[in-house]
C-alpha positions as CSV (number, residue, x, y, z in Angstrom):
1,M,-0.3,-0.2,0.1
2,K,1.8,3.1,-0.8
3,K,1.6,5.9,1.2
4,I,1.0,9.8,0.8
5,L,3.3,11.5,3.1
6,I,1.7,14.5,5.2
7,P,3.7,17.3,6.8
8,I,1.6,19.5,7.0
9,L,0.9,17.7,10.6
10,L,3.7,18.8,11.4
11,I,4.1,22.3,10.9
12,F,0.1,23.3,11.6
13,G,-0.7,20.3,13.8
14,L,2.6,19.8,15.8
15,A,4.8,22.1,17.6
16,A,8.4,22.8,17.7
17,C,9.3,19.5,15.3
18,Q,11.9,20.4,12.6
19,L,10.8,20.6,8.7
20,E,12.8,17.8,7.3
21,E,11.6,15.4,9.7
22,T,9.0,13.1,8.0
23,I,5.9,12.2,8.8
24,Y,3.2,9.3,7.3
25,S,0.2,8.5,8.2
26,S,-1.4,4.9,8.0
27,I,-5.0,7.1,7.2
28,Y,-4.5,9.1,4.3
29,T,-3.0,6.6,1.7
30,E,-3.7,5.8,-1.7
31,A,-6.4,3.2,-0.9
32,F,-8.2,5.0,1.6
33,Y,-11.6,6.7,1.2
34,K,-12.5,4.2,-1.5
35,T,-15.7,2.9,0.3
36,A,-18.6,4.8,2.4
37,A,-17.0,3.4,5.4
38,D,-14.2,4.4,4.7
39,A,-16.2,8.8,4.1
40,E,-17.8,8.6,7.6
41,K,-14.4,7.3,9.7
42,G,-13.2,10.1,7.7
43,L,-15.8,13.0,8.2
44,I,-15.2,11.2,11.8
45,A,-11.5,12.4,12.3
46,V,-12.4,16.3,10.7
47,Y,-14.3,16.4,14.1
48,D,-12.5,15.4,16.4
49,P,-10.4,18.3,16.9
50,I,-13.2,20.1,18.5
51,A,-13.3,17.8,20.7
52,D,-9.3,18.5,21.3
53,M,-10.5,22.0,22.1
54,A,-13.4,21.2,23.8
55,V,-11.7,18.8,26.4
56,G,-9.6,21.3,27.2
57,P,-11.6,23.7,26.8
58,V,-10.2,26.2,25.4
59,L,-13.9,26.3,22.8
60,T,-14.6,28.2,25.8
61,I,-12.3,29.5,28.7
62,V,-10.0,31.3,26.4
63,S,-12.7,34.0,25.9
64,D,-14.1,33.8,28.6
65,L,-11.7,33.8,31.2
66,S,-10.0,37.3,28.8
67,A,-13.7,38.8,29.2
68,D,-15.6,40.4,31.7
69,Q,-18.2,37.8,32.8
70,S,-15.6,34.6,34.6
71,Y,-12.0,34.7,36.2
72,P,-9.9,31.5,37.4
73,R,-8.2,30.7,40.5
74,A,-4.9,32.4,40.6
75,V,-3.0,29.1,39.8
76,V,0.2,29.2,37.2
77,G,-0.7,29.1,33.6
78,R,-4.2,29.3,34.4
79,N,-4.3,33.2,34.7
80,T,-2.3,34.2,31.8
81,L,-5.1,35.1,29.8
82,T,-7.4,36.8,32.4
83,L,-3.7,39.3,33.5
84,F,-3.0,39.6,29.3
85,T,0.9,38.2,30.2
86,Y,0.7,35.3,27.5
87,D,3.6,35.7,24.9
88,P,3.9,34.1,21.4
89,N,5.8,31.3,23.1
90,Y,2.6,30.9,25.5
91,T,6.2,30.0,27.9
92,T,4.2,30.6,30.9
93,Q,0.8,27.6,29.9
94,K,3.8,25.4,28.6
95,S,5.4,25.2,32.2
96,A,2.4,24.9,33.6
97,G,1.3,21.6,31.2
98,R,-1.7,24.3,30.2
99,V,-0.8,24.4,26.5
100,S,-4.9,23.4,26.5
101,E,-6.2,26.0,27.9
102,S,-4.0,28.2,25.7
103,P,-4.8,29.8,21.9
104,Q,-1.8,27.4,20.7
105,Q,-4.1,24.8,21.0
106,I,-6.8,26.5,19.2
107,W,-4.2,26.9,16.4
108,S,-2.7,23.6,16.2
109,S,-6.9,21.9,16.6
110,C,-7.9,23.6,13.8
111,Y,-5.0,23.4,11.0
112,D,-5.6,19.4,12.5
113,G,-9.1,20.4,11.5
114,I,-8.6,21.3,8.4
115,E,-7.0,19.4,6.7
116,K,-8.8,16.0,7.6
117,A,-11.5,17.7,5.3
118,N,-9.0,18.7,2.7
119,W,-8.9,14.9,2.2
120,I,-12.8,14.2,2.3
121,I,-13.3,17.2,0.3
122,E,-10.6,16.1,-2.4
123,K,-10.9,12.7,-2.0
124,V,-14.7,11.8,-0.9
125,P,-15.8,12.7,-4.8
126,A,-14.4,10.2,-6.1
127,A,-15.7,7.0,-3.8
128,K,-17.9,4.7,-4.8
129,M,-21.2,5.2,-2.2
130,D,-25.0,6.7,-2.1
131,A,-24.4,9.6,-3.9
132,T,-26.6,11.7,-1.5
133,R,-25.0,11.0,1.8
134,Q,-21.2,11.0,-0.5
135,K,-22.8,14.9,-1.5
136,Q,-23.4,15.4,2.7
137,I,-20.0,13.9,3.4
138,I,-18.2,16.5,1.3
139,G,-20.8,19.5,2.5
140,E,-20.0,18.4,6.1
141,A,-16.1,19.3,5.7
142,Y,-16.9,22.1,3.4
143,F,-19.2,22.9,6.8
144,L,-16.4,22.0,9.4
145,R,-13.3,24.2,7.1
146,A,-15.7,27.1,7.3
147,F,-16.0,26.8,10.8
148,Y,-12.1,25.7,11.5
149,H,-10.8,28.9,10.1
150,W,-13.7,31.6,11.4
151,M,-12.3,30.0,15.1
152,L,-8.7,30.5,13.3
153,T,-9.3,34.3,12.0
154,K,-11.3,35.1,15.4
155,N,-8.3,34.7,17.7
156,F,-5.2,35.8,15.6
157,G,-6.4,37.8,12.5
158,D,-4.8,37.1,9.5
159,V,-4.1,33.3,9.5
160,P,-2.8,31.4,6.1
161,V,-6.0,29.9,3.9
162,K,-5.7,25.7,4.0
163,I,-7.5,24.5,1.0
164,K,-5.3,22.4,-0.3
165,A,-4.7,18.3,1.1
166,S,-0.5,18.3,1.7
167,S,1.0,15.5,0.0
168,N,4.6,17.1,0.4
169,Q,6.2,20.0,2.1
170,V,6.3,22.8,-0.5
171,E,2.4,22.1,-0.2
172,A,2.6,22.3,3.8
173,I,4.2,25.5,3.9
174,V,1.9,28.8,3.4
175,G,2.1,32.2,4.5
176,K,-0.7,34.0,5.9
177,S,-4.0,35.5,4.1
178,P,-5.4,38.8,4.4
179,K,-8.5,38.6,7.2
180,A,-10.8,39.9,3.9
181,D,-9.4,37.1,2.3
182,V,-10.1,34.2,5.4
183,Y,-13.9,35.3,5.1
184,K,-13.9,35.1,1.4
185,Q,-13.2,31.7,2.0
186,I,-15.2,31.1,4.9
187,Y,-18.1,32.0,2.5
188,S,-17.2,30.4,-0.1
189,D,-17.0,26.9,1.8
190,L,-20.6,27.9,3.6
191,D,-21.6,27.9,-0.2
192,Q,-20.9,25.0,-1.0
193,A,-22.2,23.4,2.3
194,T,-25.8,25.0,1.8
195,S,-26.4,23.4,-1.5
196,A,-25.1,19.9,0.0
197,G,-28.8,18.7,0.6
198,L,-27.6,18.1,4.9
199,V,-30.8,17.4,6.6
200,S,-33.3,20.0,7.8
201,G,-34.0,20.4,11.6
202,P,-33.2,19.6,15.3
203,G,-33.8,15.9,14.6
204,I,-30.6,14.7,13.3
205,E,-27.5,13.0,14.4
206,K,-26.0,14.9,17.6
207,G,-23.0,16.8,17.0
208,R,-23.5,17.1,13.4
209,P,-24.9,20.6,11.7
210,S,-28.2,20.8,10.0
211,K,-29.3,22.8,7.2
212,E,-30.1,25.3,9.5
213,V,-26.6,25.8,11.3
214,V,-25.1,26.1,8.3
215,S,-27.0,29.5,7.9
216,A,-26.6,29.7,11.9
217,L,-22.6,30.4,11.7
218,Y,-22.8,31.9,8.3
219,A,-24.8,34.8,10.5
220,K,-22.8,34.7,12.5
221,V,-19.6,34.8,11.0
222,A,-20.8,37.4,8.8
223,L,-21.6,39.4,11.8
224,Y,-17.6,39.1,12.5
225,N,-16.5,40.7,9.1
226,E,-19.4,43.6,9.5
227,D,-21.5,42.4,6.4
228,W,-24.8,43.3,8.1
229,A,-26.2,42.7,5.3
230,T,-25.6,38.6,5.5
231,A,-25.8,38.6,8.8
232,S,-29.1,39.9,8.7
233,K,-30.1,37.6,5.9
234,K,-28.7,34.1,7.2
235,A,-30.0,35.1,10.8
236,L,-34.0,35.6,8.8
237,E,-33.6,32.4,7.2
238,V,-32.5,30.3,10.9
239,I,-36.1,32.3,12.1
240,N,-38.1,32.0,9.6
241,S,-38.0,28.3,8.9
242,G,-39.7,27.4,12.1
243,K,-37.3,23.9,12.6
244,Y,-36.0,25.5,15.8
245,S,-37.7,27.9,18.7
246,L,-36.8,29.2,22.0
247,M,-37.6,26.3,25.1
248,A,-40.1,28.1,27.4
249,D,-37.7,28.3,30.2
250,V,-33.8,28.7,29.8
251,R,-32.8,26.9,32.5
252,D,-33.4,23.8,30.7
253,V,-31.6,24.1,27.5
254,Y,-28.1,23.3,29.8
255,R,-30.4,20.2,31.9
256,Y,-28.1,17.2,31.8
257,D,-31.8,15.3,31.7
258,R,-33.4,18.0,29.2
259,E,-30.2,17.6,26.3
260,D,-32.3,16.1,23.8
261,A,-35.2,18.5,24.2
262,A,-33.0,21.4,24.3
263,R,-32.1,20.3,20.6
264,V,-34.8,22.4,19.8
265,E,-32.8,25.0,21.0
266,N,-29.6,24.3,21.5
267,M,-28.6,23.8,17.5
268,W,-25.5,22.7,17.5
269,A,-23.1,21.4,20.7
270,Y,-19.9,19.6,21.6
271,E,-21.7,16.3,22.6
272,S,-19.2,14.4,24.8
273,E,-21.5,11.6,25.8
274,G,-24.2,10.3,23.5
275,G,-22.7,12.1,19.4
276,F,-21.7,9.8,16.7
277,S,-17.8,10.6,17.8
278,P,-16.1,9.0,20.9
279,S,-16.8,10.0,24.3
280,R,-13.8,12.5,24.7
281,G,-15.7,14.5,28.3
282,H,-14.5,18.1,29.3
283,Q,-13.2,20.2,32.2
284,L,-16.1,22.5,32.3
285,T,-17.9,21.1,34.9
286,G,-15.4,20.0,37.4
287,L,-14.0,24.1,36.8
288,L,-17.1,25.7,37.6
289,G,-18.5,24.3,40.4
290,P,-17.0,25.2,44.5
291,P,-14.5,23.4,45.4
292,A,-15.0,19.6,46.7
293,S,-18.6,19.5,46.4
294,T,-20.2,15.8,45.8
295,G,-23.5,17.9,47.0
296,P,-26.2,16.5,44.4
297,E,-26.5,20.1,42.0
298,Y,-22.8,20.3,40.3
299,G,-21.2,17.4,39.6
300,K,-19.5,14.1,41.1
301,T,-15.5,15.7,41.6
302,T,-16.1,19.9,41.5
303,F,-12.8,22.3,41.9
304,G,-13.7,25.4,42.8
305,S,-11.4,27.2,39.7
306,M,-13.5,29.0,37.7
307,F,-16.1,32.0,38.9
308,V,-18.2,34.9,38.1
309,Y,-17.6,38.4,39.0
310,Q,-19.5,40.1,41.4
311,S,-20.1,42.6,38.8
312,F,-21.4,40.3,36.1
313,Y,-23.6,39.3,38.5
314,N,-24.7,42.3,39.9
315,S,-25.7,43.6,36.5
316,F,-28.5,42.0,36.4
317,N,-32.0,42.8,36.7
318,P,-33.6,40.7,39.4
319,A,-36.3,39.2,37.4
320,D,-33.9,38.3,35.0
321,K,-34.6,34.4,35.2
322,R,-30.6,34.2,33.4
323,R,-29.4,35.2,36.3
324,L,-30.8,31.8,38.3
325,L,-27.7,30.2,36.7
326,L,-25.6,32.4,38.7
327,D,-25.6,31.1,42.7
328,T,-24.5,32.7,45.3
329,T,-25.3,30.0,47.7
330,Y,-24.9,26.5,46.9
331,V,-24.8,21.9,48.5
332,D,-22.3,21.3,50.3
333,K,-21.0,17.1,50.0
334,S,-22.6,17.5,53.6
335,N,-26.6,18.4,52.3
336,K,-26.6,21.6,53.8
337,I,-26.8,25.0,51.5
338,V,-23.8,27.5,51.8
339,S,-23.0,31.0,51.0
340,Q,-20.6,31.3,47.9
341,R,-18.6,34.1,50.3
342,N,-17.5,30.5,51.9
343,I,-15.7,29.7,49.2
344,T,-11.8,29.6,49.8
345,P,-9.1,30.5,48.4
346,I,-10.7,32.4,46.0
347,T,-12.5,35.2,46.8
348,T,-16.4,36.4,48.6
349,Q,-16.5,38.1,45.4
350,G,-16.9,34.5,44.0
351,V,-20.5,33.5,41.8
352,L,-20.8,30.1,40.9
353,M,-22.6,29.3,37.3
354,K,-24.5,26.8,36.8
355,K,-25.0,26.2,32.9
356,Y,-22.5,23.2,33.1
357,Q,-23.9,20.8,36.2
358,D,-23.8,16.9,35.9
359,P,-24.8,15.4,39.0
360,I,-24.7,11.8,37.5
361,S,-21.8,11.0,35.6
362,T,-18.9,9.7,37.5
363,V,-16.7,11.3,34.6
364,G,-17.1,14.8,35.3
365,T,-18.6,15.0,31.8
366,L,-21.8,17.1,30.4
367,P,-23.4,16.0,27.4
368,N,-23.3,18.9,25.2
369,I,-20.8,22.5,25.2
370,P,-23.5,24.7,23.0
371,I,-21.7,26.7,20.2
372,L,-24.7,27.7,18.0
373,R,-28.2,28.7,19.9
374,L,-31.2,29.9,18.6
375,A,-31.0,32.8,21.3
376,D,-27.8,33.9,19.6
377,V,-29.9,34.1,16.1
378,Y,-31.7,36.2,17.4
379,L,-29.8,38.8,19.2
380,I,-27.4,38.9,15.8
381,A,-30.6,38.9,13.6
382,A,-31.5,42.2,16.1
383,E,-27.8,44.1,15.7
384,A,-27.6,42.8,12.5
385,E,-30.7,45.1,11.5
386,A,-30.0,48.0,13.5
387,R,-26.4,48.1,11.3
388,V,-28.0,48.7,8.4
389,N,-31.7,50.4,9.4
390,G,-31.4,51.6,12.6
391,A,-33.1,50.7,15.7
392,T,-36.2,49.9,13.9
393,S,-39.4,47.6,14.7
394,A,-38.3,44.9,13.4
395,A,-34.9,45.1,15.0
396,Y,-37.0,45.4,18.5
397,G,-38.7,41.9,17.4
398,F,-36.0,40.3,17.3
399,I,-34.0,41.2,21.1
400,N,-37.4,41.1,22.9
401,V,-38.0,37.8,21.8
402,V,-34.9,36.8,24.3
403,R,-36.1,39.3,26.7
404,K,-39.3,38.0,26.5
405,R,-38.0,34.6,27.8
406,A,-36.0,35.9,30.4
407,G,-38.6,37.8,31.7
408,L,-37.8,40.7,31.5
409,A,-40.0,43.7,30.1
410,D,-39.6,44.9,26.2
411,L,-36.8,46.8,25.3
412,T,-36.7,50.6,26.1
413,A,-38.4,52.3,23.4
414,G,-37.0,55.0,21.2
415,L,-33.7,54.4,21.3
416,G,-31.3,56.0,18.9
417,K,-29.2,53.3,17.0
418,D,-26.1,53.2,18.9
419,A,-27.9,53.0,22.2
420,F,-29.6,50.1,20.8
421,I,-26.3,48.7,19.5
422,D,-24.9,48.5,22.9
423,A,-28.4,47.1,24.7
424,V,-27.6,44.1,21.8
425,L,-24.3,43.6,23.4
426,Q,-25.1,43.8,27.2
427,E,-27.7,41.5,25.9
428,R,-25.6,39.0,24.5
429,S,-23.5,39.3,27.3
430,W,-26.1,37.9,29.6
431,E,-27.8,35.6,27.3
432,L,-24.8,33.8,26.1
433,Y,-21.9,33.9,29.1
434,G,-19.8,30.7,29.6
435,E,-20.3,30.1,25.9
436,G,-17.3,31.2,24.7
437,D,-18.5,34.5,23.1
438,R,-18.2,37.2,25.4
439,W,-13.8,38.0,24.4
440,Y,-14.8,38.7,20.5
441,D,-18.0,40.2,20.9
442,L,-16.0,42.9,22.7
443,T,-13.0,42.7,20.1
444,R,-14.8,42.9,17.0
445,T,-16.6,46.1,18.4
446,G,-14.0,47.8,19.6
447,K,-15.3,47.6,23.5
448,Y,-12.0,45.0,24.9
449,L,-9.9,47.8,26.4
450,T,-12.9,49.4,28.4
451,A,-15.3,47.1,29.5
452,L,-12.7,45.3,31.8
453,S,-12.5,48.1,34.0
454,T,-15.1,46.5,35.9
455,A,-13.8,42.8,36.0
456,V,-12.2,42.9,38.8
457,N,-11.9,42.7,42.1
458,S,-9.7,41.5,44.8
459,V,-7.5,38.2,43.2
460,Y,-7.7,40.8,40.2
461,P,-7.2,43.9,41.1
462,T,-6.0,45.4,37.5
463,R,-6.5,43.6,34.4
464,P,-3.7,45.4,32.2
465,V,-5.3,44.8,29.1
466,Q,-3.4,46.4,25.6
467,A,-4.8,47.2,21.9
468,K,-2.5,44.0,21.0
469,N,-4.3,41.8,22.9
470,K,-7.3,42.1,20.0
471,Y,-5.7,39.1,18.8
472,F,-3.2,36.4,20.6
473,P,-0.2,36.0,19.2
474,I,1.2,33.6,16.1
475,P,2.5,30.0,18.4
476,Q,6.4,30.9,17.9
477,D,6.4,26.8,17.3
478,E,4.6,27.5,14.6
479,I,6.7,30.5,13.1
480,N,9.6,28.8,13.6
481,A,8.8,25.7,11.8
482,N,7.4,28.0,8.8
483,P,9.5,29.9,7.2
484,K,6.5,31.2,5.1
485,L,4.7,32.6,8.9
486,E,5.3,35.9,10.2
487,Q,3.9,36.8,13.7
488,N,1.2,39.4,14.2
489,A,2.5,43.2,13.8
490,D,2.0,43.8,17.5
491,W,3.3,40.9,18.6
492,K,6.5,41.6,17.2
């Protein structure tokens, strides 16, 4: 069997290796991708880097620990995001064994996924299999390639666009593309996924994207690209499809025993249990619970390593049902209700988050971590409409759907365009906290330099964010391995 050389795993997927090293794979061969089974197995491999990011879990905490909602226990390597002390070498994370919690993991996982998607896109068209499923598999690969490129550009800015599988070393070495070209490629891939005949609605197999999920990602990507008309159009495709709806009780979106029912709103999620790919777990349940709690709420084992700022808790209207997913008390292992102010050694200001509870799992996993939710799509629609036409009745209608479910009155009428957009961003903060969105909302709108002023406490009295922190530095290991790759200008 002739094997195909794939040094791309050396450059984009692994760190600090030498270019002359030769790496072979028993998967990427000329004899693979010939059958339906090969294609399905290859596609599962394209999804696997999402698990690599969720387990860490950089999928959420790179954003959450950088922003103004959550903060970590002040241990070596975990507070570099909060204090903005990381560097291109990600030295502290490496020395503390926390690379899986650093932006470097995003870089390596996403290019791993892109490479695997490229092999599907190039090889599966020749596989002997059902034509409809063949088209869907290729469409899913395009969708995932778009997702991975979007994860990269929102974290690193200008990044290499990789749309060809690497069968030799020359093909593996690619320079950066301007952010505008990255988005152009993402649009192209999502257009391909849109026409792939994916299944519609929430009944699709766990962890896979439906037709509407492609539109939801398209809307969010366009919002980040400040392409307001496209963001509006794609968000409306999802909303007007009628395939998804908000759950009546926001808490049910996250309950371990409502996982299947929640898919009517939780459109696409990382599935750590029971999905089509092997279970991988994640750390969020253990991070977010109180220390040493074995009570009935959070999980069998929790460590008290991540909390919510008191100022964020205080920002909620007391009538807001979403605040019920934050807690100022918890049930300890002796079944007593304990004030969160007794939490040590963090701070008396530490508030607990209840979005990622799993009181029954013995391995500390939650069934899913939301990636795209319908509530997010409504808020995308509200912002995009306001960006184009101002605070119209349609824009108010979109945000008020979300507020009504939260138990709040309609947003104050008569707001100007800028005030309305600020209200949408605040609504996004209340709705999507702990889901890996807030930092990117702050950076894409240029608010990150001022928003952190209230996100301080006795553990983090100052947080010296700088303009260069809008994007993370490209890992130095990757620059050392790729002579065409340049460091971001602010990090040179």
